[in-house]
Structures are given as structure tokens and as C-alpha cells.
C-alpha positions as CSV (number, residue, x, y, z in Angstrom):
1,M,-9.6,-39.1,21.7
2,T,-8.3,-41.2,18.9
3,E,-5.0,-43.1,19.5
4,A,-3.5,-41.5,16.4
5,Y,-4.2,-38.0,17.7
6,E,-2.9,-38.9,21.2
7,A,0.4,-40.1,19.8
8,L,0.6,-36.9,17.6
9,R,-0.2,-34.7,20.6
10,M,2.4,-36.3,22.8
11,R,5.1,-36.0,20.2
12,A,4.2,-32.4,19.6
13,A,4.4,-31.6,23.3
14,E,7.8,-33.1,23.6
15,R,9.1,-31.1,20.7
16,W,7.5,-27.9,22.0
17,D,9.2,-28.4,25.4
18,A,12.5,-29.0,23.7
19,L,12.2,-25.9,21.5
20,H,11.7,-23.8,24.7
21,A,14.7,-25.4,26.4
22,K,17.1,-23.0,24.5
23,P,16.9,-19.5,23.0
24,W,14.4,-19.3,20.2
25,I,14.4,-16.5,17.6
26,R,11.4,-16.0,15.4
27,V,11.5,-13.7,12.3
28,G,8.4,-12.6,10.4
29,T,9.2,-13.4,6.8
30,G,5.7,-13.3,5.3
31,L,4.7,-10.8,2.6
32,M,4.7,-7.8,5.0
33,G,8.1,-8.7,6.5
34,E,9.6,-9.5,3.1
35,A,8.5,-6.1,1.7
36,A,10.1,-4.4,4.7
37,G,13.5,-6.2,4.6
38,A,13.0,-9.3,6.7
39,P,15.2,-11.6,4.5
40,E,18.2,-9.3,5.2
41,V,17.4,-9.3,8.9
42,L,17.1,-13.0,9.0
43,A,20.4,-13.5,7.2
44,A,22.1,-11.1,9.6
45,L,20.7,-12.9,12.7
46,R,21.8,-16.3,11.4
47,E,25.3,-14.9,10.8
48,A,25.4,-13.3,14.3
49,V,24.3,-16.5,16.0
50,A,26.9,-18.6,14.1
51,R,29.6,-16.1,14.9
52,S,28.7,-16.0,18.6
53,G,28.5,-19.8,19.0
54,A,25.1,-19.5,20.7
55,D,22.9,-22.6,20.7
56,A,19.7,-21.0,19.5
57,A,16.9,-22.0,17.2
58,I,15.8,-19.6,14.4
59,S,12.4,-19.9,12.8
60,E,10.6,-18.1,10.1
61,V,7.0,-17.1,11.0
62,G,4.2,-15.1,9.6
63,T,3.2,-11.6,10.5
64,R,1.5,-10.6,13.7
65,G,-0.5,-8.0,11.8
66,L,1.7,-5.1,13.1
67,C,2.7,-4.2,9.6
68,Y,3.9,-0.7,10.6
69,A,6.5,-2.4,12.8
70,E,7.9,-4.9,10.3
71,P,10.4,-6.5,10.1
72,L,9.6,-8.1,13.5
73,V,12.0,-10.2,15.5
74,D,10.8,-12.2,18.5
75,V,13.4,-13.4,20.9
76,F,12.7,-15.9,23.7
77,V,15.3,-17.1,26.3
78,P,14.6,-19.8,28.9
79,G,14.1,-18.3,32.3
80,G,14.5,-14.8,30.9
81,P,12.4,-12.2,29.1
82,R,10.7,-12.6,25.7
83,A,10.7,-9.4,23.6
84,L,9.6,-8.2,20.2
85,Y,11.9,-6.0,18.2
86,G,10.1,-3.8,15.7
87,N,11.4,-2.2,12.5
88,A,14.5,-4.4,13.0
89,A,17.5,-3.7,10.8
90,P,20.4,-6.1,9.9
91,E,22.9,-3.9,11.8
92,Q,20.9,-4.6,15.1
93,A,21.4,-8.4,14.8
94,A,24.7,-8.5,16.6
95,V,23.6,-6.6,19.7
96,I,20.3,-8.5,19.9
97,V,22.2,-11.8,19.8
98,E,24.9,-10.7,22.2
99,R,22.7,-9.0,24.8
100,H,19.5,-10.9,24.6
101,V,20.2,-14.4,23.2
102,R,23.6,-14.8,25.0
103,G,23.2,-12.3,27.9
104,G,19.6,-13.1,28.8
105,E,18.4,-9.5,29.0
106,A,16.1,-7.7,26.5
107,V,17.6,-4.8,24.6
108,A,15.1,-2.3,26.0
109,E,16.1,0.6,23.7
110,L,15.3,-1.5,20.6
111,A,12.3,-3.4,21.9
112,L,8.8,-2.8,20.7
113,A,7.0,-4.9,23.4
114,S,7.5,-7.6,25.9
115,V,5.6,-10.9,25.7
116,D,4.2,-12.7,28.7
117,C,6.7,-10.9,31.0
118,D,7.6,-7.4,32.2
119,V,10.6,-5.5,30.9
120,A,11.4,-2.1,32.4
121,G,10.6,0.7,30.0
122,V,8.9,-1.6,27.5
123,P,5.2,-2.0,27.1
124,R,3.6,-5.5,27.1
125,L,2.4,-6.8,23.8
126,E,-1.3,-6.7,24.8
127,D,-0.9,-3.0,25.8
128,L,0.3,-1.8,22.4
129,P,-2.5,0.4,20.9
130,M,-3.0,-1.8,17.9
131,M,-3.3,-5.0,20.1
132,R,-6.0,-3.6,22.4
133,R,-9.5,-4.9,21.8
134,Q,-8.2,-7.7,19.8
135,V,-9.6,-11.2,20.3
136,R,-7.6,-13.7,18.2
137,V,-9.3,-16.8,16.9
138,A,-8.4,-17.3,13.2
139,L,-5.1,-15.5,13.9
140,R,-4.4,-17.2,17.2
141,N,-1.1,-18.6,15.9
142,A,0.0,-15.6,13.9
143,G,3.7,-14.9,14.6
144,E,3.8,-17.7,17.2
145,I,4.5,-20.8,15.2
146,D,6.6,-21.9,12.2
147,P,3.9,-22.3,9.5
148,G,5.6,-25.4,8.2
149,D,6.0,-27.2,11.5
150,L,3.0,-29.4,12.2
151,D,4.1,-30.2,15.7
152,Q,4.1,-26.6,16.7
153,Y,0.5,-26.3,15.5
154,V,-0.6,-29.4,17.3
155,A,1.2,-28.3,20.5
156,R,-1.0,-25.2,20.6
157,G,-4.2,-27.2,20.3
158,G,-4.2,-27.9,16.6
159,F,-6.3,-30.7,15.2
160,A,-8.1,-31.1,18.5
161,G,-11.3,-29.9,16.8
162,L,-11.0,-32.5,14.1
163,N,-10.2,-35.2,16.7
164,R,-13.4,-34.2,18.6
165,A,-15.4,-34.3,15.4
166,L,-14.2,-37.8,14.5
167,S,-14.1,-39.4,18.0
168,E,-17.1,-37.7,19.7
169,L,-19.5,-35.7,17.6
170,G,-19.9,-37.5,14.3
171,R,-21.0,-35.9,11.0
172,E,-24.4,-34.5,12.0
173,R,-23.4,-33.1,15.3
174,T,-20.3,-31.5,13.8
175,L,-22.5,-29.8,11.2
176,E,-24.9,-28.7,13.9
177,E,-22.0,-27.2,16.0
178,V,-21.0,-25.0,13.1
179,K,-24.6,-24.1,12.3
180,N,-25.4,-23.2,15.9
181,S,-22.3,-21.1,16.3
182,G,-23.8,-18.4,14.0
183,L,-20.6,-18.4,11.8
184,R,-21.2,-16.4,8.6
185,G,-19.1,-16.4,5.5
186,R,-16.2,-14.0,5.7
187,G,-15.7,-13.7,1.9
188,G,-18.3,-10.9,1.6
189,A,-21.7,-12.5,1.2
190,A,-22.0,-13.2,5.0
191,F,-24.2,-16.2,4.4
192,S,-24.7,-18.8,7.2
193,T,-21.8,-21.2,6.9
194,G,-23.6,-24.1,8.6
195,M,-26.6,-23.6,6.3
196,K,-24.3,-23.6,3.3
197,W,-22.6,-26.8,4.4
198,S,-26.0,-28.5,4.9
199,F,-26.8,-28.0,1.2
200,L,-23.8,-30.1,0.3
201,A,-24.3,-32.6,3.2
202,G,-27.8,-33.4,1.8
203,N,-26.4,-34.5,-1.6
204,P,-25.7,-38.3,-1.5
205,A,-23.1,-38.2,-4.3
206,P,-19.9,-40.3,-3.5
207,E,-17.5,-37.6,-4.7
208,K,-17.9,-34.1,-3.4
209,Y,-15.6,-31.1,-3.1
210,I,-14.7,-28.4,-0.5
211,L,-13.2,-25.4,-2.3
212,C,-11.2,-22.9,-0.4
213,N,-11.2,-19.4,-2.0
214,C,-8.0,-17.4,-1.7
215,E,-8.2,-15.5,-4.9
216,E,-8.1,-12.2,-2.9
217,G,-7.7,-9.6,-5.6
218,D,-9.3,-6.7,-3.5
219,P,-7.1,-3.6,-3.3
220,G,-6.8,-3.0,0.5
221,A,-7.5,-6.6,1.6
222,F,-4.6,-9.0,2.5
223,N,-6.1,-11.2,5.3
224,D,-6.7,-14.4,3.4
225,K,-3.0,-14.7,2.3
226,T,-2.0,-13.7,5.8
227,V,-3.8,-16.7,7.2
228,L,-2.0,-19.0,4.8
229,E,1.4,-17.6,5.4
230,T,1.1,-17.5,9.2
231,D,-0.9,-20.7,9.9
232,P,-1.9,-22.8,6.9
233,F,-2.7,-25.8,9.2
234,T,-5.8,-24.0,10.6
235,L,-7.1,-23.7,7.1
236,I,-6.4,-27.4,6.4
237,E,-8.0,-28.5,9.6
238,G,-11.1,-26.4,8.8
239,C,-11.3,-27.8,5.3
240,V,-11.1,-31.4,6.6
241,I,-13.8,-30.7,9.2
242,A,-16.0,-29.2,6.5
243,G,-15.3,-32.3,4.4
244,Y,-16.2,-34.6,7.3
245,A,-19.4,-32.7,8.2
246,T,-20.6,-32.6,4.6
247,G,-19.4,-36.1,3.4
248,A,-17.0,-34.5,0.9
249,S,-14.0,-36.5,-0.4
250,N,-11.7,-33.8,-1.7
251,G,-10.5,-30.3,-0.9
252,I,-8.9,-27.7,-3.2
253,V,-7.2,-24.5,-2.0
254,F,-7.5,-21.9,-4.8
255,I,-4.7,-19.3,-4.6
256,R,-3.9,-16.5,-6.9
257,H,-0.4,-16.9,-8.2
258,G,2.4,-14.4,-7.7
259,H,2.8,-14.5,-3.9
260,D,5.2,-17.3,-3.1
261,A,5.0,-17.4,0.7
262,P,1.2,-18.4,1.0
263,I,1.5,-20.9,-1.8
264,D,4.7,-22.6,-0.7
265,R,3.7,-22.7,3.0
266,T,0.3,-24.2,2.2
267,R,1.8,-26.8,0.0
268,A,4.4,-27.7,2.6
269,A,1.7,-27.9,5.3
270,I,-0.5,-30.2,3.1
271,A,2.5,-32.5,2.6
272,A,3.1,-32.6,6.3
273,C,-0.5,-33.6,7.0
274,Y,-0.3,-36.4,4.5
275,E,2.9,-37.7,6.2
276,N,1.2,-37.7,9.6
277,G,-2.2,-39.3,8.7
278,L,-4.2,-36.1,8.8
279,L,-5.0,-36.3,5.1
280,G,-5.5,-39.2,2.7
281,S,-6.9,-42.6,3.5
282,G,-8.2,-43.1,7.1
283,V,-7.7,-39.6,8.6
284,L,-6.5,-40.1,12.2
285,G,-7.2,-43.8,12.0
286,S,-10.9,-43.3,11.3
287,N,-12.9,-44.6,8.3
288,F,-13.0,-41.0,6.8
289,S,-10.7,-40.2,3.9
290,F,-10.0,-36.8,2.5
291,E,-7.7,-35.6,-0.3
292,M,-6.4,-32.1,-0.6
293,D,-4.4,-30.0,-3.1
294,V,-3.5,-26.5,-4.2
295,S,-4.7,-25.0,-7.5
296,L,-3.2,-21.8,-8.9
297,V,-4.8,-19.4,-11.3
298,G,-3.8,-16.2,-13.1
299,E,-4.9,-12.8,-12.0
300,S,-8.6,-12.3,-12.4
301,Y,-10.6,-10.5,-9.8
302,V,-13.9,-12.1,-11.0
303,A,-12.3,-15.6,-10.3
304,G,-13.3,-14.9,-6.7
305,E,-16.9,-15.5,-7.7
306,E,-17.7,-19.1,-6.8
307,T,-18.7,-20.4,-10.2
308,A,-15.9,-18.5,-12.0
309,L,-13.5,-20.1,-9.4
310,M,-14.7,-23.5,-10.5
311,E,-14.1,-22.7,-14.1
312,A,-10.6,-21.6,-13.3
313,I,-9.8,-24.8,-11.4
314,E,-11.0,-26.8,-14.4
315,G,-8.4,-24.9,-16.5
316,K,-10.9,-22.6,-18.3
317,R,-11.2,-18.9,-18.4
318,S,-12.5,-17.4,-15.2
319,M,-16.1,-16.6,-16.1
320,P,-19.2,-17.1,-14.0
321,R,-21.7,-19.9,-14.8
322,F,-25.4,-19.5,-15.2
323,R,-27.3,-20.7,-12.1
324,P,-29.2,-23.0,-11.5
325,P,-27.7,-25.6,-11.2
326,F,-26.0,-24.4,-8.0
327,P,-22.6,-25.7,-6.9
328,A,-24.0,-28.0,-4.2
329,A,-25.7,-29.9,-7.1
330,Y,-23.3,-29.4,-9.9
331,G,-19.9,-27.9,-9.1
332,V,-16.3,-28.4,-10.1
333,W,-16.0,-31.1,-12.8
334,G,-19.7,-31.6,-12.4
335,K,-19.3,-32.8,-8.8
336,P,-21.3,-31.3,-5.9
337,S,-19.1,-28.6,-4.3
338,N,-19.1,-26.1,-1.5
339,I,-17.1,-22.9,-1.8
340,N,-15.8,-21.1,1.4
341,N,-13.5,-18.2,2.1
342,I,-10.2,-19.0,3.7
343,K,-11.1,-17.1,6.9
344,T,-14.5,-18.8,7.2
345,L,-12.9,-22.3,7.3
346,S,-10.1,-21.1,9.6
347,Y,-12.8,-20.5,12.3
348,A,-14.1,-24.0,12.2
349,P,-11.3,-25.8,14.2
350,E,-11.8,-23.6,17.3
351,I,-15.6,-23.7,17.0
352,V,-15.6,-27.5,17.0
353,R,-12.9,-27.7,19.7
354,R,-14.5,-25.2,22.1
355,G,-18.2,-25.4,21.1
356,A,-20.8,-23.3,19.4
357,E,-21.8,-21.4,22.6
358,W,-18.2,-20.2,23.1
359,F,-18.1,-18.7,19.7
360,K,-21.6,-17.1,20.0
361,E,-20.5,-15.3,23.2
362,I,-18.1,-13.3,21.0
363,G,-19.5,-10.6,18.8
364,T,-23.1,-9.5,18.3
365,E,-26.4,-11.4,18.1
366,K,-26.4,-11.5,14.3
367,S,-22.6,-11.4,13.7
368,S,-21.0,-14.0,15.8
369,G,-17.2,-14.2,16.5
370,T,-14.5,-11.9,15.2
371,A,-13.7,-10.0,12.1
372,I,-10.3,-9.6,10.5
373,A,-9.9,-6.0,9.2
374,C,-7.0,-4.7,7.0
375,L,-6.0,-1.1,7.6
376,S,-4.3,0.9,4.9
377,G,-4.3,4.3,3.4
378,D,-4.0,7.5,5.6
379,I,-3.4,5.5,8.8
380,R,-0.7,5.7,11.4
381,R,-0.5,2.0,12.0
382,P,-1.4,0.0,8.9
383,G,-1.8,-3.7,9.3
384,L,-4.2,-6.5,10.3
385,V,-6.4,-6.7,13.4
386,E,-8.9,-9.3,14.6
387,V,-11.6,-7.8,16.7
388,P,-15.0,-9.0,18.0
389,F,-18.0,-7.9,16.0
390,G,-19.6,-5.1,18.0
391,V,-16.7,-2.7,18.3
392,T,-17.1,0.5,16.5
393,V,-15.4,1.5,13.2
394,R,-14.0,4.5,15.0
395,Q,-12.4,2.3,17.6
396,I,-10.7,0.3,14.9
397,V,-9.5,3.3,12.9
398,E,-8.6,5.8,15.6
399,E,-7.7,3.7,18.6
400,L,-6.1,0.6,16.9
401,G,-5.0,2.3,13.7
402,G,-4.0,5.6,15.3
403,G,-5.8,7.9,12.8
404,D,-4.0,9.9,10.2
405,P,-0.2,9.9,10.6
406,E,0.0,13.7,10.3
407,G,-3.0,14.3,12.6
408,K,-5.3,15.4,9.8
409,G,-9.0,14.8,10.1
410,L,-10.4,11.7,8.6
411,K,-13.1,12.1,5.9
412,F,-14.2,8.6,4.9
413,L,-13.4,4.9,4.6
414,Q,-13.6,2.8,1.6
415,T,-14.9,-0.6,2.7
416,G,-15.7,-4.0,1.3
417,G,-13.3,-3.9,-1.6
418,P,-13.7,-2.2,-5.0
419,L,-17.4,-3.3,-5.2
420,G,-18.1,-1.9,-1.7
421,G,-18.9,1.6,-0.7
422,V,-17.7,4.6,1.4
423,L,-18.5,5.4,5.0
424,P,-18.2,9.1,6.0
425,A,-16.5,10.1,9.3
426,E,-19.9,11.0,10.8
427,Q,-20.8,7.3,10.7
428,F,-17.6,5.9,12.2
429,D,-19.5,5.2,15.5
430,M,-21.4,2.5,13.7
431,T,-20.7,-0.9,15.2
432,L,-18.9,-3.5,13.1
433,D,-21.7,-5.7,12.1
434,F,-22.5,-7.3,8.7
435,D,-26.1,-6.1,8.6
436,E,-25.6,-2.7,10.0
437,M,-22.8,-1.8,7.6
438,A,-24.8,-3.3,4.6
439,G,-27.7,-1.1,5.6
440,A,-25.5,2.0,5.5
441,G,-24.3,1.0,2.0
442,A,-20.8,0.2,3.2
443,M,-20.6,-3.5,3.4
444,F,-17.7,-5.0,5.4
445,G,-17.0,-7.5,2.6
446,S,-13.6,-9.2,2.8
447,G,-12.4,-6.8,5.5
448,G,-10.4,-4.1,3.7
449,L,-10.7,-0.6,5.3
450,I,-8.9,2.0,3.2
451,V,-8.7,5.2,5.3
452,C,-9.0,8.6,3.6
453,N,-8.1,11.9,5.3
454,E,-9.7,15.3,4.8
455,E,-7.5,16.1,1.7
456,R,-8.8,13.1,-0.3
457,S,-11.3,13.5,-3.1
458,V,-14.2,11.0,-3.0
459,V,-14.8,11.6,-6.7
460,D,-11.2,10.7,-7.6
461,L,-11.2,7.6,-5.4
462,T,-14.5,6.4,-6.9
463,R,-13.1,6.9,-10.3
464,T,-10.1,4.7,-9.3
465,L,-12.4,2.0,-8.0
466,L,-14.5,2.1,-11.2
467,A,-11.4,1.8,-13.3
468,F,-10.5,-1.3,-11.5
469,D,-13.9,-2.8,-11.7
470,Q,-14.2,-2.1,-15.4
471,M,-10.8,-3.6,-16.1
472,E,-11.7,-6.8,-14.1
473,S,-15.1,-7.4,-15.8
474,C,-14.8,-10.8,-17.5
475,G,-17.0,-9.5,-20.3
476,K,-19.3,-12.5,-20.4
477,C,-22.6,-10.7,-19.8
478,F,-23.7,-7.6,-21.7
479,P,-25.0,-5.5,-18.7
480,C,-21.6,-5.7,-16.9
481,R,-19.3,-5.5,-19.9
482,L,-20.9,-2.3,-21.3
483,G,-22.3,-1.0,-18.1
484,M,-18.9,-0.8,-16.4
485,S,-17.4,1.0,-19.4
486,H,-20.3,3.4,-19.6
487,L,-20.2,4.2,-15.9
488,L,-16.5,4.8,-16.1
489,E,-16.8,7.0,-19.1
490,I,-19.4,9.2,-17.3
491,L,-17.4,9.3,-14.1
492,E,-14.3,10.3,-16.0
493,R,-16.2,13.3,-17.5
494,I,-17.4,14.4,-14.1
495,A,-14.0,14.0,-12.4
496,D,-12.3,16.0,-15.2
497,G,-14.8,18.8,-14.9
498,T,-16.3,18.2,-18.3
499,G,-19.5,16.5,-17.2
500,R,-22.9,17.1,-18.8
501,D,-26.4,17.8,-17.5
502,G,-28.1,14.6,-16.6
503,D,-24.9,12.6,-16.0
504,M,-25.7,11.9,-12.4
505,E,-29.1,10.5,-13.4
506,L,-27.6,8.6,-16.3
507,M,-25.1,6.9,-13.9
508,E,-28.0,5.8,-11.8
509,R,-29.9,4.3,-14.8
510,V,-26.9,2.4,-16.0
511,G,-26.1,1.2,-12.5
512,L,-29.6,-0.1,-11.8
513,N,-29.7,-1.9,-15.1
514,M,-26.3,-3.6,-14.2
515,R,-27.7,-4.5,-10.8
516,G,-30.8,-6.2,-12.3
517,G,-29.3,-7.8,-15.4
518,S,-25.8,-8.9,-14.6
519,L,-24.9,-12.6,-14.4
520,C,-22.8,-12.4,-11.2
521,G,-22.0,-10.2,-8.2
522,H,-19.3,-8.2,-10.1
523,G,-21.9,-6.5,-12.3
524,Q,-24.7,-6.6,-9.7
525,L,-22.5,-4.7,-7.2
526,G,-20.7,-2.6,-9.8
527,Y,-22.7,0.5,-9.1
528,N,-22.2,0.2,-5.3
529,P,-19.1,2.5,-5.2
530,V,-20.8,5.2,-7.1
531,A,-24.2,4.9,-5.3
532,S,-22.6,5.0,-1.9
533,A,-20.2,7.9,-2.7
534,V,-23.1,10.0,-4.2
535,R,-25.3,9.2,-1.2
536,F,-22.9,10.7,1.2
537,F,-20.9,13.1,-0.9
538,G,-23.4,14.1,-3.6
539,G,-22.5,17.8,-3.3
540,E,-18.9,17.0,-4.1
541,F,-19.9,15.3,-7.3
542,R,-22.2,18.1,-8.3
543,A,-19.5,20.7,-7.7
544,R,-17.1,18.8,-9.9
545,L,-19.9,18.3,-12.5
546,E,-20.3,22.1,-12.6
547,G,-16.6,22.6,-13.1
548,G,-16.0,24.1,-9.7
549,E,-14.3,23.2,-6.5
550,A,-15.6,20.8,-3.9
551,P,-18.5,22.2,-1.7
552,P,-17.7,23.9,1.5
553,I,-17.7,21.9,4.8
554,G,-21.1,20.7,5.8
555,S,-22.8,21.0,2.4
556,F,-22.8,17.4,1.2
557,V,-26.2,15.7,0.8
558,G,-26.8,12.4,2.6
559,P,-28.5,10.9,5.6
560,K,-26.5,13.2,7.8
561,A,-26.1,16.8,6.5
562,T,-22.9,17.8,8.2
563,R,-19.3,17.0,7.4
564,R,-16.1,17.8,9.2
565,G,-12.9,18.3,7.4
566,A,-11.2,20.8,5.1
567,Q,-12.4,21.8,1.7
568,M,-11.5,19.3,-1.0
569,S,-9.6,20.2,-4.2
570,G,-10.3,18.3,-7.4
571,G,-8.9,17.4,-10.7
572,T,-6.3,14.8,-9.7
573,P,-5.7,12.3,-12.5
574,T,-6.6,8.7,-11.7
575,A,-3.0,7.5,-11.9
576,S,-1.9,10.1,-9.5
577,V,-4.5,9.1,-7.0
578,K,-3.2,5.5,-7.1
579,V,0.5,6.4,-6.7
580,D,-0.1,8.9,-4.0
581,F,-2.4,6.5,-2.1
582,V,0.1,3.7,-2.0
583,S,2.9,6.0,-1.2
584,R,1.2,6.9,2.1
585,M,0.9,3.3,3.1
586,E,3.7,1.4,4.9
587,P,5.6,-0.6,2.2
588,A,4.5,-3.9,3.8
589,A,0.8,-3.0,3.7
590,A,1.0,-1.7,0.1
591,A,2.7,-4.9,-1.1
592,A,0.3,-7.1,0.8
593,G,-2.9,-5.7,-0.6
594,G,-2.8,-2.0,-1.6
595,A,-3.9,-0.6,-4.9
596,R,-2.3,-2.3,-7.8
């Protein structure tokens, strides 16, 4: 252990103990909490504490992922119970402060769950339906620490992984640890992270970059920004570890503008790391130096593509580059670069701290570790869950998410973002696994799972996805620019009941040309939503094409020829689909990543 880290750890432990020596109130004020009214609850709690004269600390934290229960208030009292209060309202602040903070007893009638203790009539946090089956690695500190307090992060094991890399493993063994863990990219491509890092490590250039991708423009995905607003230090530590393992000198966190909490908290965390010798010259007293900064960019979905991301960082329009050369040889500003998703890097600290074998024991043989899934749409409990690979999609949607809030049958999921596909209810018993889902045409992608009940039209949802994809095409390459527009034009005809003979075949020809000729993944994957929807619900498309209603139950054409659920009606305009879909989501989930 380095002397610098030991001093940091001892200071953090002292502050952590002092923090627990008096009542501590934590309020979730991230994007989800803010959308549900957390700022008003926070103000009311501060006023109630001041008025009561109680000696209590109040911290702002990120979400626990229980979006359906936001705003969340977490109250700890020394020697007494710790409880979570869900859907908290400003008018409840006084009673929570008087009875729990001052009186030392949880307000059972308002409590959502107890934490690390038992309270009569209140379930324990781990027993809540949405928390069952969860294994938290990347989200281990979500809702537990102040995202701007470095000492709180260190007190819970933070930077121990970086310390082990610097003081024990060295560059090559650190890289091997990540490679042997089986960690795969969480941004959608699912490529081996260790292998990707090795491409950059093999380049002897003196100036190299680690780029952290938090563009996150997917409708239905909000996990990257959640990591940053709940625990930006884990991303910073992962980025520094990646820099050390690959010999990189600089790190840049790329964040889409418009959401202040992830941006502000990441910048504050970076500043704290500089102040404490965790960034800059001689990290933790070693001979390794690493610089880090945040880069903002305007809204552009294609900016999530790695070469378009580099163009945006350089101040240019977000448009993909031709390859080769690949980023590991010629990246941002012409320097060798490695691009990773926020979630991917957030796993690195625990992998290096605990070891590759620990991580491989979680998940499946080919998909190690955990997955962070975002639940929205027709779901009783929208929010964020971190589960080990190997659980079934049905367990996530029905057990953790609670199924449809009105008890209606579920018809399909839209997975993998707007370039992903659909998964019919008959395949919900599929295990969560990168390869298995990709084989079914419903890639896991960045983790968004939009749930659709039996009243939803797959034709109309596919049209909405294509409208998004067409709008977000950068226009640089011909197959994507015109192909997206042509696909949408055909799909509009079909959805409106004015389709022509041969339209289905025409969509396939256009889509395959896009797949083979487009410059980047946006065009190459642009036909995915249509191909997947037609594969499982071809009968519904043909019924709309013929100007009729959706086919009766059990008549769709696909790998499995039966379908449960009520008969679908058609003809809903695209705009109506979007508005209705968001209206069924909890406000927090809609604000955090629902349809635009």
C-alpha cells in the first residue's frame, strides 16, 4: 500500500466514523429525484432540522434506482434504526425529523424499507421486490455516499483498486487482471475490454488518451448518467486504472449537455481528485501521471459512435471517420486513443481490487459480471437494476419490475436502444446474455428495456424508432442518409394503412443495402428495429399493409408461432405513441431517459 493512499484511507475512516456519530439524512437529488420533487423535499427537511435544533447532517446523494419511489429520503440515527422513506413529500419533513431524527424511531407508516436493521411492519431493503436478485458492483455506492465527497468514497473501499495496481500489480498485470475477468464493453458492442485496452497499450506513443463515453442519447436508457450522478469517483478511478494499464496520459469524460447533475458532480469529483493527489503529476506518490477533464457536446445521437465522439471533442461536427486508421493508432487530435462506456470503466476498480476470478464468478461463462438494466414503459416499478448475467428477462420484467401496472398481459420488449430490436413475450425466459440476446435479434445494447403491454402496436412503436433514427442520422454517408428516410417513408405508408404491394420486400432491400454500405453502426444497424419487429410480428405488419386490423392472437409469423395477448388496434399517429408512452412512465424515469 502506498503511503499516500494509507494517509487518505485513514482520514476517510475518521470522517466516516464522525459522520455516523450523529443523525444523517440523505436525499436523492439526481435526475430521477429532481423530476419527482426532491429539491422541495430537501428544502423542507433543512428547514425542519433548523427549526427543531437537531444536530443532524444532510447530504444530497444519487438515486438507488428505485425510480418509482422517488423522492427517496434515507435517515440514519446512531444506535437506532435506519429507514428509507419513498415518495416523500415536503409536508412529511417535520414528522420525519421529529419522530425519527430527534425521537430515534422510524416512522413506520411512511417508511418504504429498513436498512441493515429490522423495523416492525417495514420490509428490509433487500426484500423489496425490485432489490431481489440484484448484485451491485458498478452501483455499489448508489444512494449511499455524497457523490462530491471523496472521503466517503474512499471509506467504502474507493481507490483501493488503483492503489493495488500501482503498488502491487504493475501495468502488465493490471491489464491481465481486466482481460482475465471477462469484462466486455457495456456500451452495446460487448467487445472484450481487456483486449481493447491491449491495442492501446501496444502503442509506444508518449501521449495517449482514455475517452469515457457518456453521450447516452438512447430513449429508455439512463444508466450512464446515473453512474455519474451517484458515484463519479468510480468512473474516475476506472479511467485512471485504464490509463495506467495502457500507458495513457490523459482522460476525457464526454457528456451530453443539458443534464446538470451528472456534469456538475463529475467536475467536482475531478477537482477533488486533483486536490488529493489522485490526478495530475505523481498519482498517489507514484511515477505515473494522469490528467482528466470533462468535454460537453450538443445533442447528437451518432456522437456516441467512437470516431464521431472524437470529432465532437475536437470541436467539429459529430460525424464518423473512415477506418482505418483505428483509434488506437490515430484518435483524438491524432493521438492514440481508447474509447470506453462509462459503465465499462466503472467495473474496473472492483475487478482490480477483488481480482479477476471474483468477477468471473458472477454472471455466465461468456458474459461475466452484472448488467445494469433500465426499466420503463408499461411497468409497475420503473427504474434501474443491476443484476448478474444469467437471470432471465422475465425475472427482470415481472419479478423486479412488477409487470404491467394495471395487470395487462405483456406483449414485447424493445431492447438495445433505437437501433435494437424487439423481444416477444414468448422469449422472456431467455437468459440475460450478450450473445444469446444478439442471436435472437434483440441485443442488450446499452441496457434500456422498454416494456410494452398487450395494447401496444409493434408497427407504431417501430415507426417511432425509425423516426428517431432517421432524425439522428448525421448524413455523412449516402446509404444511411437516404436509406433511413426511405425506410421511414415506407413504414409510414404501412402504419397509416396506405402501403403498397412489395413494401415489405422493399424495406428489406433498403435495409440490407444500409447494413452493407453505411460508414458506421448507425446505418449498419438502422434496419434492426424493422427486421426484428417483422421477424416476430410479421402478421401485424401485413394486416396493417392490407388496411385491416392486427391479426388475431397466435397468428404472427416468427420462430415461435403463438402469441398471448389481446388483439391490437392500429392507426395511432407517431406523435400520439410517443406522448402516451411517456405518460405511462413514472415522471422520474421519463425525464431520465424516456422517449424525447
